[in-house]
PDB file of N, CA, C and O in Angstrom:
ATOM      1  N   MET A   1      70.342 103.624  87.593  1.00  0.00           N
ATOM      2  CA  MET A   1      71.323 103.208  88.589  1.00  0.00           C
ATOM      3  C   MET A   1      71.967 101.889  88.163  1.00  0.00           C
ATOM      4  O   MET A   1      71.328 101.021  87.569  1.00  0.00           O
ATOM      5  N   GLU A   2      73.217 101.774  88.477  1.00  0.00           N
ATOM      6  CA  GLU A   2      73.929 100.545  88.160  1.00  0.00           C
ATOM      7  C   GLU A   2      73.671  99.501  89.231  1.00  0.00           C
ATOM      8  O   GLU A   2      73.140  99.826  90.293  1.00  0.00           O
ATOM      9  N   GLY A   3      74.034  98.260  88.972  1.00  0.00           N
ATOM     10  CA  GLY A   3      73.802  97.175  89.915  1.00  0.00           C
ATOM     11  C   GLY A   3      74.551  97.352  91.211  1.00  0.00           C
ATOM     12  O   GLY A   3      74.021  97.040  92.278  1.00  0.00           O
ATOM     13  N   SER A   4      75.783  97.851  91.144  1.00  0.00           N
ATOM     14  CA  SER A   4      76.559  98.027  92.373  1.00  0.00           C
ATOM     15  C   SER A   4      75.990  99.144  93.231  1.00  0.00           C
ATOM     16  O   SER A   4      76.117  99.108  94.455  1.00  0.00           O
ATOM     17  N   GLU A   5      75.365 100.137  92.606  1.00  0.00           N
ATOM     18  CA  GLU A   5      74.755 101.218  93.362  1.00  0.00           C
ATOM     19  C   GLU A   5      73.485 100.753  94.065  1.00  0.00           C
ATOM     20  O   GLU A   5      73.146 101.255  95.137  1.00  0.00           O
ATOM     21  N   LEU A   6      72.789  99.804  93.469  1.00  0.00           N
ATOM     22  CA  LEU A   6      71.584  99.294  94.093  1.00  0.00           C
ATOM     23  C   LEU A   6      71.900  98.370  95.255  1.00  0.00           C
ATOM     24  O   LEU A   6      71.151  98.324  96.231  1.00  0.00           O
ATOM     25  N   MET A   7      72.994  97.637  95.164  1.00  0.00           N
ATOM     26  CA  MET A   7      73.308  96.645  96.185  1.00  0.00           C
ATOM     27  C   MET A   7      73.819  97.289  97.463  1.00  0.00           C
ATOM     28  O   MET A   7      73.363  96.938  98.551  1.00  0.00           O
ATOM     29  N   LEU A   8      74.745  98.213  97.359  1.00  0.00           N
ATOM     30  CA  LEU A   8      75.327  98.833  98.537  1.00  0.00           C
ATOM     31  C   LEU A   8      74.766 100.237  98.707  1.00  0.00           C
ATOM     32  O   LEU A   8      74.800 101.049  97.783  1.00  0.00           O
ATOM     33  N   SER A   9      74.254 100.508  99.892  1.00  0.00           N
ATOM     34  CA  SER A   9      73.651 101.820 100.131  1.00  0.00           C
ATOM     35  C   SER A   9      74.725 102.856 100.413  1.00  0.00           C
ATOM     36  O   SER A   9      75.897 102.519 100.585  1.00  0.00           O
ATOM     37  N   GLY A  10      74.322 104.109 100.459  1.00  0.00           N
ATOM     38  CA  GLY A  10      75.250 105.202 100.678  1.00  0.00           C
ATOM     39  C   GLY A  10      75.604 105.419 102.133  1.00  0.00           C
ATOM     40  O   GLY A  10      76.667 105.964 102.429  1.00  0.00           O
ATOM     41  N   ASN A  11      74.745 105.009 103.049  1.00  0.00           N
ATOM     42  CA  ASN A  11      74.994 105.187 104.465  1.00  0.00           C
ATOM     43  C   ASN A  11      76.169 104.305 104.899  1.00  0.00           C
ATOM     44  O   ASN A  11      76.225 103.126 104.550  1.00  0.00           O
ATOM     45  N   THR A  12      77.093 104.870 105.650  1.00  0.00           N
ATOM     46  CA  THR A  12      78.297 104.138 106.038  1.00  0.00           C
ATOM     47  C   THR A  12      77.971 102.936 106.910  1.00  0.00           C
ATOM     48  O   THR A  12      78.515 101.852 106.698  1.00  0.00           O
ATOM     49  N   LEU A  13      77.096 103.113 107.883  1.00  0.00           N
ATOM     50  CA  LEU A  13      76.741 102.015 108.778  1.00  0.00           C
ATOM     51  C   LEU A  13      76.050 100.892 108.021  1.00  0.00           C
ATOM     52  O   LEU A  13      76.372  99.719 108.211  1.00  0.00           O
ATOM     53  N   GLU A  14      75.107 101.249 107.168  1.00  0.00           N
ATOM     54  CA  GLU A  14      74.403 100.224 106.394  1.00  0.00           C
ATOM     55  C   GLU A  14      75.346  99.502 105.448  1.00  0.00           C
ATOM     56  O   GLU A  14      75.218  98.294 105.244  1.00  0.00           O
ATOM     57  N   ARG A  15      76.291 100.230 104.871  1.00  0.00           N
ATOM     58  CA  ARG A  15      77.240  99.600 103.947  1.00  0.00           C
ATOM     59  C   ARG A  15      78.138  98.613 104.687  1.00  0.00           C
ATOM     60  O   ARG A  15      78.403  97.517 104.192  1.00  0.00           O
ATOM     61  N   ARG A  16      78.604  99.003 105.869  1.00  0.00           N
ATOM     62  CA  ARG A  16      79.439  98.084 106.657  1.00  0.00           C
ATOM     63  C   ARG A  16      78.666  96.848 107.068  1.00  0.00           C
ATOM     64  O   ARG A  16      79.202  95.740 107.041  1.00  0.00           O
ATOM     65  N   LEU A  17      77.405  97.028 107.450  1.00  0.00           N
ATOM     66  CA  LEU A  17      76.585  95.885 107.842  1.00  0.00           C
ATOM     67  C   LEU A  17      76.321  94.968 106.652  1.00  0.00           C
ATOM     68  O   LEU A  17      76.315  93.746 106.804  1.00  0.00           O
ATOM     69  N   GLN A  18      76.106  95.539 105.479  1.00  0.00           N
ATOM     70  CA  GLN A  18      75.896  94.726 104.295  1.00  0.00           C
ATOM     71  C   GLN A  18      77.148  93.929 103.943  1.00  0.00           C
ATOM     72  O   GLN A  18      77.058  92.748 103.606  1.00  0.00           O
ATOM     73  N   LEU A  19      78.310  94.565 104.020  1.00  0.00           N
ATOM     74  CA  LEU A  19      79.557  93.861 103.717  1.00  0.00           C
ATOM     75  C   LEU A  19      79.818  92.750 104.724  1.00  0.00           C
ATOM     76  O   LEU A  19      80.292  91.676 104.354  1.00  0.00           O
ATOM     77  N   SER A  20      79.514  92.998 105.990  1.00  0.00           N
ATOM     78  CA  SER A  20      79.676  91.959 107.008  1.00  0.00           C
ATOM     79  C   SER A  20      78.738  90.791 106.738  1.00  0.00           C
ATOM     80  O   SER A  20      79.119  89.633 106.906  1.00  0.00           O
ATOM     81  N   GLY A  21      77.522  91.091 106.323  1.00  0.00           N
ATOM     82  CA  GLY A  21      76.572  90.032 105.987  1.00  0.00           C
ATOM     83  C   GLY A  21      77.023  89.215 104.794  1.00  0.00           C
ATOM     84  O   GLY A  21      76.849  87.997 104.769  1.00  0.00           O
ATOM     85  N   ILE A  22      77.601  89.875 103.809  1.00  0.00           N
ATOM     86  CA  ILE A  22      78.103  89.170 102.630  1.00  0.00           C
ATOM     87  C   ILE A  22      79.244  88.235 103.017  1.00  0.00           C
ATOM     88  O   ILE A  22      79.317  87.109 102.526  1.00  0.00           O
ATOM     89  N   VAL A  23      80.137  88.698 103.894  1.00  0.00           N
ATOM     90  CA  VAL A  23      81.255  87.860 104.341  1.00  0.00           C
ATOM     91  C   VAL A  23      80.733  86.670 105.144  1.00  0.00           C
ATOM     92  O   VAL A  23      81.238  85.557 104.997  1.00  0.00           O
ATOM     93  N   LEU A  24      79.725  86.894 105.992  1.00  0.00           N
ATOM     94  CA  LEU A  24      79.129  85.795 106.757  1.00  0.00           C
ATOM     95  C   LEU A  24      78.499  84.756 105.840  1.00  0.00           C
ATOM     96  O   LEU A  24      78.696  83.556 106.034  1.00  0.00           O
ATOM     97  N   ILE A  25      77.751  85.201 104.856  1.00  0.00           N
ATOM     98  CA  ILE A  25      77.111  84.265 103.931  1.00  0.00           C
ATOM     99  C   ILE A  25      78.161  83.507 103.126  1.00  0.00           C
ATOM    100  O   ILE A  25      77.997  82.315 102.867  1.00  0.00           O
ATOM    101  N   LEU A  26      79.229  84.179 102.730  1.00  0.00           N
ATOM    102  CA  LEU A  26      80.308  83.519 102.009  1.00  0.00           C
ATOM    103  C   LEU A  26      80.958  82.444 102.875  1.00  0.00           C
ATOM    104  O   LEU A  26      81.283  81.361 102.388  1.00  0.00           O
ATOM    105  N   GLY A  27      81.148  82.746 104.159  1.00  0.00           N
ATOM    106  CA  GLY A  27      81.702  81.752 105.074  1.00  0.00           C
ATOM    107  C   GLY A  27      80.795  80.547 105.228  1.00  0.00           C
ATOM    108  O   GLY A  27      81.273  79.413 105.275  1.00  0.00           O
ATOM    109  N   LEU A  28      79.487  80.778 105.309  1.00  0.00           N
ATOM    110  CA  LEU A  28      78.551  79.662 105.407  1.00  0.00           C
ATOM    111  C   LEU A  28      78.542  78.820 104.138  1.00  0.00           C
ATOM    112  O   LEU A  28      78.430  77.596 104.207  1.00  0.00           O
ATOM    113  N   LEU A  29      78.660  79.464 102.982  1.00  0.00           N
ATOM    114  CA  LEU A  29      78.719  78.719 101.723  1.00  0.00           C
ATOM    115  C   LEU A  29      79.983  77.871 101.632  1.00  0.00           C
ATOM    116  O   LEU A  29      79.939  76.731 101.169  1.00  0.00           O
ATOM    117  N   VAL A  30      81.108  78.428 102.074  1.00  0.00           N
ATOM    118  CA  VAL A  30      82.361  77.671 102.062  1.00  0.00           C
ATOM    119  C   VAL A  30      82.245  76.457 102.981  1.00  0.00           C
ATOM    120  O   VAL A  30      82.696  75.366 102.631  1.00  0.00           O
ATOM    121  N   GLU A  31      81.643  76.645 104.151  1.00  0.00           N
ATOM    122  CA  GLU A  31      81.484  75.525 105.078  1.00  0.00           C
ATOM    123  C   GLU A  31      80.518  74.486 104.531  1.00  0.00           C
ATOM    124  O   GLU A  31      80.729  73.289 104.727  1.00  0.00           O
ATOM    125  N   ALA A  32      79.469  74.914 103.854  1.00  0.00           N
ATOM    126  CA  ALA A  32      78.523  73.962 103.272  1.00  0.00           C
ATOM    127  C   ALA A  32      79.184  73.128 102.180  1.00  0.00           C
ATOM    128  O   ALA A  32      78.954  71.922 102.091  1.00  0.00           O
ATOM    129  N   VAL A  33      80.003  73.767 101.349  1.00  0.00           N
ATOM    130  CA  VAL A  33      80.706  73.034 100.296  1.00  0.00           C
ATOM    131  C   VAL A  33      81.752  72.099 100.908  1.00  0.00           C
ATOM    132  O   VAL A  33      81.962  70.989 100.418  1.00  0.00           O
ATOM    133  N   ALA A  34      82.403  72.552 101.975  1.00  0.00           N
ATOM    134  CA  ALA A  34      83.420  71.720 102.612  1.00  0.00           C
ATOM    135  C   ALA A  34      82.804  70.496 103.277  1.00  0.00           C
ATOM    136  O   ALA A  34      83.464  69.465 103.407  1.00  0.00           O
ATOM    137  N   LEU A  35      81.555  70.599 103.697  1.00  0.00           N
ATOM    138  CA  LEU A  35      80.891  69.435 104.289  1.00  0.00           C
ATOM    139  C   LEU A  35      80.662  68.324 103.273  1.00  0.00           C
ATOM    140  O   LEU A  35      80.541  67.157 103.645  1.00  0.00           O
ATOM    141  N   LEU A  36      80.603  68.678 101.999  1.00  0.00           N
ATOM    142  CA  LEU A  36      80.414  67.682 100.955  1.00  0.00           C
ATOM    143  C   LEU A  36      81.701  66.909 100.665  1.00  0.00           C
ATOM    144  O   LEU A  36      81.652  65.799 100.135  1.00  0.00           O
ATOM    145  N   GLY A  37      82.831  67.484 101.003  1.00  0.00           N
ATOM    146  CA  GLY A  37      84.113  66.834 100.734  1.00  0.00           C
ATOM    147  C   GLY A  37      84.450  65.764 101.758  1.00  0.00           C
ATOM    148  O   GLY A  37      83.823  65.656 102.812  1.00  0.00           O
ATOM    149  N   ARG A  38      85.447  64.986 101.416  1.00  0.00           N
ATOM    150  CA  ARG A  38      85.912  63.924 102.312  1.00  0.00           C
ATOM    151  C   ARG A  38      87.398  64.092 102.544  1.00  0.00           C
ATOM    152  O   ARG A  38      88.128  64.586 101.685  1.00  0.00           O
ATOM    153  N   GLY A  39      87.828  63.675 103.707  1.00  0.00           N
ATOM    154  CA  GLY A  39      89.244  63.689 104.001  1.00  0.00           C
ATOM    155  C   GLY A  39      89.669  64.896 104.807  1.00  0.00           C
ATOM    156  O   GLY A  39      88.862  65.767 105.134  1.00  0.00           O
ATOM    157  N   PRO A  40      90.950  64.930 105.121  1.00  0.00           N
ATOM    158  CA  PRO A  40      91.466  65.990 105.985  1.00  0.00           C
ATOM    159  C   PRO A  40      91.480  67.379 105.333  1.00  0.00           C
ATOM    160  O   PRO A  40      91.365  68.386 106.031  1.00  0.00           O
ATOM    161  N   LEU A  41      91.617  67.442 104.029  1.00  0.00           N
ATOM    162  CA  LEU A  41      91.641  68.739 103.368  1.00  0.00           C
ATOM    163  C   LEU A  41      90.286  69.450 103.490  1.00  0.00           C
ATOM    164  O   LEU A  41      90.231  70.666 103.673  1.00  0.00           O
ATOM    165  N   ALA A  42      89.206  68.689 103.388  1.00  0.00           N
ATOM    166  CA  ALA A  42      87.873  69.279 103.540  1.00  0.00           C
ATOM    167  C   ALA A  42      87.693  69.836 104.951  1.00  0.00           C
ATOM    168  O   ALA A  42      87.074  70.884 105.130  1.00  0.00           O
ATOM    169  N   PHE A  43      88.227  69.143 105.945  1.00  0.00           N
ATOM    170  CA  PHE A  43      88.126  69.623 107.318  1.00  0.00           C
ATOM    171  C   PHE A  43      88.938  70.902 107.510  1.00  0.00           C
ATOM    172  O   PHE A  43      88.497  71.823 108.199  1.00  0.00           O
ATOM    173  N   ILE A  44      90.112  70.959 106.908  1.00  0.00           N
ATOM    174  CA  ILE A  44      90.946  72.155 107.023  1.00  0.00           C
ATOM    175  C   ILE A  44      90.271  73.342 106.350  1.00  0.00           C
ATOM    176  O   ILE A  44      90.310  74.453 106.880  1.00  0.00           O
ATOM    177  N   VAL A  45      89.658  73.128 105.201  1.00  0.00           N
ATOM    178  CA  VAL A  45      88.924  74.202 104.527  1.00  0.00           C
ATOM    179  C   VAL A  45      87.726  74.620 105.375  1.00  0.00           C
ATOM    180  O   VAL A  45      87.438  75.811 105.502  1.00  0.00           O
ATOM    181  N   PHE A  46      87.026  73.641 105.956  1.00  0.00           N
ATOM    182  CA  PHE A  46      85.860  73.938 106.787  1.00  0.00           C
ATOM    183  C   PHE A  46      86.245  74.806 107.981  1.00  0.00           C
ATOM    184  O   PHE A  46      85.628  75.841 108.230  1.00  0.00           O
ATOM    185  N   VAL A  47      87.258  74.380 108.708  1.00  0.00           N
ATOM    186  CA  VAL A  47      87.652  75.107 109.911  1.00  0.00           C
ATOM    187  C   VAL A  47      88.461  76.355 109.569  1.00  0.00           C
ATOM    188  O   VAL A  47      88.223  77.425 110.127  1.00  0.00           O
ATOM    189  N   GLY A  48      89.405  76.219 108.664  1.00  0.00           N
ATOM    190  CA  GLY A  48      90.299  77.330 108.357  1.00  0.00           C
ATOM    191  C   GLY A  48      89.625  78.459 107.604  1.00  0.00           C
ATOM    192  O   GLY A  48      89.479  79.564 108.128  1.00  0.00           O
ATOM    193  N   LEU A  49      89.221  78.186 106.388  1.00  0.00           N
ATOM    194  CA  LEU A  49      88.660  79.236 105.539  1.00  0.00           C
ATOM    195  C   LEU A  49      87.245  79.620 105.973  1.00  0.00           C
ATOM    196  O   LEU A  49      86.925  80.803 106.088  1.00  0.00           O
ATOM    197  N   GLY A  50      86.406  78.619 106.213  1.00  0.00           N
ATOM    198  CA  GLY A  50      85.036  78.918 106.627  1.00  0.00           C
ATOM    199  C   GLY A  50      84.982  79.606 107.975  1.00  0.00           C
ATOM    200  O   GLY A  50      84.246  80.577 108.149  1.00  0.00           O
ATOM    201  N   GLY A  51      85.756  79.110 108.932  1.00  0.00           N
ATOM    202  CA  GLY A  51      85.785  79.738 110.252  1.00  0.00           C
ATOM    203  C   GLY A  51      86.362  81.136 110.216  1.00  0.00           C
ATOM    204  O   GLY A  51      85.888  82.026 110.922  1.00  0.00           O
ATOM    205  N   LEU A  52      87.378  81.337 109.401  1.00  0.00           N
ATOM    206  CA  LEU A  52      87.982  82.661 109.273  1.00  0.00           C
ATOM    207  C   LEU A  52      86.990  83.666 108.688  1.00  0.00           C
ATOM    208  O   LEU A  52      86.898  84.798 109.162  1.00  0.00           O
ATOM    209  N   LEU A  53      86.251  83.253 107.662  1.00  0.00           N
ATOM    210  CA  LEU A  53      85.259  84.147 107.069  1.00  0.00           C
ATOM    211  C   LEU A  53      84.129  84.445 108.051  1.00  0.00           C
ATOM    212  O   LEU A  53      83.652  85.578 108.118  1.00  0.00           O
ATOM    213  N   LEU A  54      83.697  83.443 108.812  1.00  0.00           N
ATOM    214  CA  LEU A  54      82.652  83.674 109.807  1.00  0.00           C
ATOM    215  C   LEU A  54      83.129  84.637 110.887  1.00  0.00           C
ATOM    216  O   LEU A  54      82.409  85.562 111.263  1.00  0.00           O
ATOM    217  N   LEU A  55      84.328  84.422 111.376  1.00  0.00           N
ATOM    218  CA  LEU A  55      84.865  85.326 112.403  1.00  0.00           C
ATOM    219  C   LEU A  55      85.055  86.743 111.863  1.00  0.00           C
ATOM    220  O   LEU A  55      84.801  87.718 112.571  1.00  0.00           O
ATOM    221  N   ALA A  56      85.495  86.856 110.624  1.00  0.00           N
ATOM    222  CA  ALA A  56      85.666  88.185 110.026  1.00  0.00           C
ATOM    223  C   ALA A  56      84.322  88.883 109.865  1.00  0.00           C
ATOM    224  O   ALA A  56      84.221  90.089 110.090  1.00  0.00           O
ATOM    225  N   GLY A  57      83.293  88.141 109.480  1.00  0.00           N
ATOM    226  CA  GLY A  57      81.968  88.723 109.346  1.00  0.00           C
ATOM    227  C   GLY A  57      81.394  89.166 110.677  1.00  0.00           C
ATOM    228  O   GLY A  57      80.801  90.240 110.775  1.00  0.00           O
ATOM    229  N   ILE A  58      81.567  88.343 111.703  1.00  0.00           N
ATOM    230  CA  ILE A  58      81.074  88.701 113.035  1.00  0.00           C
ATOM    231  C   ILE A  58      81.837  89.898 113.586  1.00  0.00           C
ATOM    232  O   ILE A  58      81.239  90.816 114.147  1.00  0.00           O
ATOM    233  N   ALA A  59      83.154  89.890 113.427  1.00  0.00           N
ATOM    234  CA  ALA A  59      83.966  91.016 113.910  1.00  0.00           C
ATOM    235  C   ALA A  59      83.616  92.298 113.158  1.00  0.00           C
ATOM    236  O   ALA A  59      83.524  93.365 113.765  1.00  0.00           O
ATOM    237  N   GLY A  60      83.422  92.204 111.856  1.00  0.00           N
ATOM    238  CA  GLY A  60      83.032  93.379 111.085  1.00  0.00           C
ATOM    239  C   GLY A  60      81.682  93.914 111.506  1.00  0.00           C
ATOM    240  O   GLY A  60      81.477  95.127 111.559  1.00  0.00           O
ATOM    241  N   TYR A  61      80.758  93.013 111.807  1.00  0.00           N
ATOM    242  CA  TYR A  61      79.433  93.426 112.277  1.00  0.00           C
ATOM    243  C   TYR A  61      79.531  94.153 113.608  1.00  0.00           C
ATOM    244  O   TYR A  61      78.968  95.235 113.774  1.00  0.00           O
ATOM    245  N   LEU A  62      80.243  93.561 114.551  1.00  0.00           N
ATOM    246  CA  LEU A  62      80.358  94.182 115.871  1.00  0.00           C
ATOM    247  C   LEU A  62      81.132  95.500 115.808  1.00  0.00           C
ATOM    248  O   LEU A  62      80.759  96.465 116.476  1.00  0.00           O
ATOM    249  N   LEU A  63      82.193  95.552 115.022  1.00  0.00           N
ATOM    250  CA  LEU A  63      82.953  96.799 114.899  1.00  0.00           C
ATOM    251  C   LEU A  63      82.160  97.889 114.202  1.00  0.00           C
ATOM    252  O   LEU A  63      82.338  99.070 114.497  1.00  0.00           O
ATOM    253  N   SER A  64      81.292  97.510 113.286  1.00  0.00           N
ATOM    254  CA  SER A  64      80.485  98.531 112.618  1.00  0.00           C
ATOM    255  C   SER A  64      79.438  99.108 113.573  1.00  0.00           C
ATOM    256  O   SER A  64      79.021 100.254 113.408  1.00  0.00           O
ATOM    257  N   LEU A  65      79.017  98.340 114.555  1.00  0.00           N
ATOM    258  CA  LEU A  65      78.047  98.849 115.527  1.00  0.00           C
ATOM    259  C   LEU A  65      78.670  99.828 116.513  1.00  0.00           C
ATOM    260  O   LEU A  65      78.010 100.773 116.944  1.00  0.00           O
ATOM    261  N   VAL A  66      79.937  99.614 116.876  1.00  0.00           N
ATOM    262  CA  VAL A  66      80.585 100.473 117.873  1.00  0.00           C
ATOM    263  C   VAL A  66      81.611 101.424 117.258  1.00  0.00           C
ATOM    264  O   VAL A  66      82.254 102.196 117.970  1.00  0.00           O
ATOM    265  N   GLY A  67      81.760 101.366 115.941  1.00  0.00           N
ATOM    266  CA  GLY A  67      82.761 102.180 115.263  1.00  0.00           C
ATOM    267  C   GLY A  67      82.399 103.656 115.216  1.00  0.00           C
ATOM    268  O   GLY A  67      81.332 104.056 115.683  1.00  0.00           O
ATOM    269  N   PRO A  68      83.290 104.462 114.649  1.00  0.00           N
ATOM    270  CA  PRO A  68      83.076 105.913 114.601  1.00  0.00           C
ATOM    271  C   PRO A  68      81.922 106.334 113.698  1.00  0.00           C
ATOM    272  O   PRO A  68      81.394 107.434 113.866  1.00  0.00           O
ATOM    273  N   GLY A  69      81.515 105.499 112.751  1.00  0.00           N
ATOM    274  CA  GLY A  69      80.424 105.881 111.855  1.00  0.00           C
ATOM    275  C   GLY A  69      79.041 105.599 112.398  1.00  0.00           C
ATOM    276  O   GLY A  69      78.047 105.982 111.781  1.00  0.00           O
ATOM    277  N   SER A  70      78.953 104.930 113.552  1.00  0.00           N
ATOM    278  CA  SER A  70      77.645 104.597 114.100  1.00  0.00           C
ATOM    279  C   SER A  70      77.040 105.789 114.809  1.00  0.00           C
ATOM    280  O   SER A  70      77.754 106.677 115.275  1.00  0.00           O
ATOM    281  N   THR A  71      75.722 105.803 114.889  1.00  0.00           N
ATOM    282  CA  THR A  71      75.025 106.883 115.551  1.00  0.00           C
ATOM    283  C   THR A  71      74.297 106.355 116.777  1.00  0.00           C
ATOM    284  O   THR A  71      73.874 105.199 116.795  1.00  0.00           O
ATOM    285  N   ASN A  72      74.150 107.169 117.782  1.00  0.00           N
ATOM    286  CA  ASN A  72      73.422 106.770 118.977  1.00  0.00           C
ATOM    287  C   ASN A  72      71.931 106.965 118.755  1.00  0.00           C
ATOM    288  O   ASN A  72      71.489 108.009 118.275  1.00  0.00           O
ATOM    289  N   VAL A  73      71.167 105.947 119.113  1.00  0.00           N
ATOM    290  CA  VAL A  73      69.713 106.025 118.929  1.00  0.00           C
ATOM    291  C   VAL A  73      69.046 106.125 120.270  1.00  0.00           C
ATOM    292  O   VAL A  73      67.820 106.201 120.345  1.00  0.00           O
TER     293      VAL A  73
END
């Protein structure tokens, strides 16, 4: 198996949840790096890019739970 096949599973719900988690972690990393910076540009990156990635990850997570690919348990 290749690396990309090991990372993302075949199940649609699990794949969406994994992608949402990756986007959330990326947003947290951007915010952590932006905290090291000084000045107004670091704040704009923190709020703009980091906040956007966090919101996209949360929205993707919630939409994957209620989307058409989810199953009732």
